[in-house]
C-alpha positions in Angstrom: -16.3 3.6 6.5 -14.7 0.5 5.1 -11.8 -1.5 6.6 -9.5 0.0 3.9 -10.6 3.5 4.9 -9.7 2.6 8.5 -6.3 1.3 7.4 -5.5 4.4 5.4 -6.3 6.5 8.5 -3.9 4.4 10.6 -1.0 4.1 8.1 1.7 6.7 8.2 3.7 7.2 5.1 5.7 9.8 3.2 5.2 10.2 -0.6 7.8 12.0 -2.7 8.1 12.6 -6.4 11.8 12.8 -6.8 12.4 12.9 -10.6 10.8 14.6 -13.6 13.1 14.3 -16.5 13.2 14.1 -20.3 15.4 11.3 -21.8 16.6 11.1 -25.4 17.4 7.6 -26.5 19.5 5.6 -26.3 19.4 5.7 -22.4 19.0 3.4 -19.4 18.6 3.9 -15.7 18.5 1.5 -12.7 16.0 2.1 -10.0 16.2 0.8 -6.4 14.4 2.2 -3.4 15.1 -0.2 -0.5 12.2 -0.8 1.9 10.0 1.6 -0.1 7.2 1.4 -2.7 7.9 3.2 -6.0 6.2 4.2 -9.2 6.9 5.6 -12.6 4.6 7.8 -14.7 5.3 7.8 -18.5 4.2 11.3 -19.4 5.4 11.2 -23.0 7.2 8.8 -25.3 7.9 5.2 -24.6 10.4 2.9 -23.0 10.9 -0.6 -21.7 11.3 -1.9 -18.1 13.0 -5.1 -17.2 12.9 -7.0 -13.9 15.7 -9.5 -13.2 16.6 -9.1 -16.9 13.8 -11.4 -17.9 10.4 -9.9 -17.2 10.0 -7.1 -19.9 7.2 -4.5 -19.8 6.7 -2.1 -22.7 5.7 1.3 -21.4 3.9 3.9 -23.4 2.7 7.5 -22.8 0.0 7.5 -20.2 1.1 4.3 -18.5 1.8 3.9 -14.8 3.9 1.2 -13.3 3.8 0.7 -9.5 5.9 -1.5 -7.2 4.2 -2.0 -3.8 7.3 -3.7 -2.5 10.6 -2.5 -3.9 12.0 -4.6 -6.7 15.2 -3.7 -8.5 14.4 -2.8 -12.1 16.0 -1.4 -15.2 14.4 1.2 -17.5 15.7 1.9 -21.0 15.1 2.9 -24.6 17.6 1.7 -27.1 16.0 3.4 -30.1 17.3 6.4 -31.9 16.3 10.0 -31.0 13.1 9.0 -29.1 12.2 11.4 -26.4 10.6 10.0 -23.2 9.5 12.0 -20.2 9.3 10.2 -16.8 7.9 11.3 -13.5 9.2 9.0 -10.7 8.1 8.7 -7.1 8.5 6.7 -3.9 6.5 5.9 -0.8 8.1 5.3 2.5 6.1 3.3 5.1 8.9 3.4 7.6 10.0 -0.1 6.7 6.8 -1.6 8.1 4.5 -3.7 6.0 0.7 -3.5 6.2 -2.2 -5.6 4.9 -2.9 -3.3 1.9 0.7 -3.5 0.6 0.8 -7.3 1.3 -2.4 -7.8 -0.7 -1.1 -6.1 -3.8 0.8 -7.9 -6.6 4.6 -7.5 -7.0 4.2 -5.3 -10.0 1.2 -3.3 -11.3 1.4 -2.1 -14.9 -1.7 0.1 -15.5 -1.9 1.0 -19.2 -3.3 4.3 -20.5 -6.2 2.4 -22.1 -7.1 0.8 -18.8 -6.9 4.1 -16.9 -9.2 5.8 -19.5 -12.1 3.7 -18.1 -11.8 5.5 -14.8 -12.0 9.3 -15.2 -11.0 10.0 -11.5 -7.8 8.1 -12.1 -7.0 9.7 -15.5 -7.7 13.1 -14.0 -5.2 12.6 -11.2 -2.6 11.2 -13.6 -2.9 14.3 -15.9 -2.8 16.6 -12.8 0.5 15.1 -11.8 2.0 15.7 -15.3 0.6 19.3 -15.4 2.0 20.1 -11.9 5.4 18.6 -12.7 5.6 20.7 -15.8 4.4 23.9 -14.2 7.4 24.5 -12.0 5.3 27.0 -10.1 5.6 27.9 -6.4 4.8 25.1 -4.0 4.9 22.6 -6.9 7.0 20.0 -5.0 4.7 20.0 -2.0 1.6 19.6 -4.3 3.3 16.8 -6.2 4.1 14.9 -3.0 0.5 15.2 -1.9 -0.7 14.0 -5.3 1.6 11.0 -4.9 -0.2 10.2 -1.6 -3.5 10.3 -3.4 -2.1 8.2 -6.3 -1.4 5.3 -3.9 -5.0 5.3 -2.7 -6.2 5.4 -6.3 -3.9 2.5 -7.2 -5.6 0.5 -4.4 -9.0 1.6 -5.5 -8.3 0.7 -9.1 -7.0 -2.8 -8.0 -10.2 -3.5 -6.1 -12.5 -2.3 -8.9 -10.6 -3.7 -11.8 -9.4 -7.0 -10.4 -12.6 -8.2 -8.6 -12.8 -11.1 -11.1 -9.2 -12.0 -10.6 -9.3 -12.6 -6.9 -9.8 -16.4 -7.5 -6.8 -18.2 -6.0 -5.5 -15.0 -4.4 -5.3 -14.3 -0.7 -5.2 -11.1 1.4 -7.2 -8.2 2.8 -8.5 -7.1 -0.6 -9.6 -10.6 -1.5 -11.4 -10.8 1.8 -13.0 -7.3 1.3 -14.4 -8.5 -2.1 -16.5 -11.1 -0.2 -19.8 -9.8 1.1 -19.6 -12.0 4.3 -16.0 -11.6 5.3 -16.0 -7.9 4.6 -18.5 -7.3 7.4 -16.1 -8.9 9.9 -13.1 -7.1 8.5 -14.9 -3.7 8.7 -15.9 -4.4 12.3 -12.4 -5.6 13.2 -10.7 -2.5 11.7 -13.3 -0.1 13.1 -12.5 -1.1 16.7 -9.2 -2.8 17.4 -9.7 -2.4 21.1 -12.7 -4.8 21.1 -11.9 -8.2 22.6 -12.8 -10.0 19.4 -13.1 -13.7 19.3 -13.6 -16.0 16.3 -17.3 -16.4 17.4 -17.9 -12.7 17.6 -16.3 -12.1 14.2 -18.4 -14.9 12.8 -21.5 -13.3 14.2 -20.6 -10.1 12.3 -20.5 -12.1 9.1 -23.7 -14.0 9.9 -21.8 -17.3 9.6 -21.2 -20.3 11.8 -17.8 -20.2 13.7 -16.3 -23.1 11.7 -17.6 -21.9 8.3 -16.3 -18.4 9.0 -12.9 -19.6 10.2 -12.4 -21.8 7.2 -13.5 -19.2 4.7 -11.4 -16.5 6.3 -8.3 -18.7 6.3 -8.8 -19.6 2.7 -9.4 -16.1 1.4 -7.2 -14.0 3.6 -4.4 -16.5 4.1 -4.4 -16.3 7.9 -6.7 -17.4 10.7 -8.9 -14.6 12.0 -7.0 -14.1 15.2 -3.6 -14.2 13.4 -4.8 -11.5 11.1 -6.2 -9.5 14.0 -2.9 -9.7 15.9 -0.9 -8.6 12.9 -3.2 -5.6 12.2 -3.2 -4.5 15.8 0.6 -4.6 16.0 1.1 -2.8 12.7 -1.3 -0.1 13.7 0.2 0.2 17.2 3.7 0.5 15.6 2.5 3.4 13.5 0.9 5.0 16.6 4.2 4.7 18.5 6.0 6.4 15.6 3.5 9.2 15.0 2.0 10.1 18.3 2.9 11.1 21.9 0.4 8.6 23.4 1.8 6.5 26.3 2.6 2.9 25.7 -0.2 1.7 28.0 -2.7 4.0 26.2 -1.7 2.5 22.8 -1.8 -1.0 24.3 -5.4 -0.6 25.5 -6.6 1.0 22.3 -5.2 -2.0 20.3 -6.9 -4.8 22.3 -4.3 -5.5 25.1 -5.3 -5.4 28.7 -1.8 -4.5 30.0 1.4 -2.9 28.9 3.3 -6.1 29.8 1.1 -8.3 27.6 1.4 -5.8 24.7 5.1 -5.5 25.0 5.7 -9.2 25.0 3.7 -9.8 21.8 5.2 -6.7 20.2 8.8 -7.7 20.9 8.2 -11.2 19.6 6.8 -9.9 16.4 9.2 -7.0 15.7 12.3 -8.0 17.6 12.3 -4.7 19.5 10.3 -3.3 22.4 7.6 -0.6 22.1 9.8 1.6 24.2 12.6 1.6 21.7 10.3 2.6 18.9 8.8 5.4 21.0 12.3 6.6 22.1 13.5 6.6 18.5 10.5 8.8 17.6 11.4 11.3 20.3 14.9 11.6 18.9 
């Protein structure tokens, strides 16, 4: 199991396909999903998408555009009697960022010609269109589940397709593309309760402490222990939201020896105590 598999297991999110509609030009819509990721599937036809009225993307049938972190954008078609069918969705991570989202670019425009190279991706894309058009019993539930898989496929696509573009980029996915750092990342994510040190993580990568620390900082964008702390806290936050485990149990399973030590670091990072997150979950 890779570090990314571990992260997907620990991340709680809701996916929802909220729009399946046919537009006849001229038309325009604004899209804004605060604190959420969003995507648009162009099932048929074509349109344009603008970001901040400057960055223009031409979208054609079979294209997918994905926003890991919400960006206000405008979609339109000013032509005459051109029919465009859109399927739009959003992903709610509870307002909490995670290393996977942080590692993705602001906008991902995956063209039909690019998707054709990956049958597993193309198959899911078509399945979403077919299900949206079916209107059959349980269709909305199925579409929401397909949207969850779509997010995982987008990440998989980025890793496979952008391996050669990781130069001068930083983040988890860049680190995972490196054969040495990936060993430490997998070990780290596989056992967040382990009292990891820079030396023990360097040993996992078969590197010296200084070489590992420098390379990790360069490629991931944080020191090993900074990254470890953030991942522990993000996973702990998700656990507080989604489980009935006690705070001390969550603290111990995420590398802290006491509830007090965990609460201090957690409140400094999030501005609220673990207890408040847990009480909110109960309500």
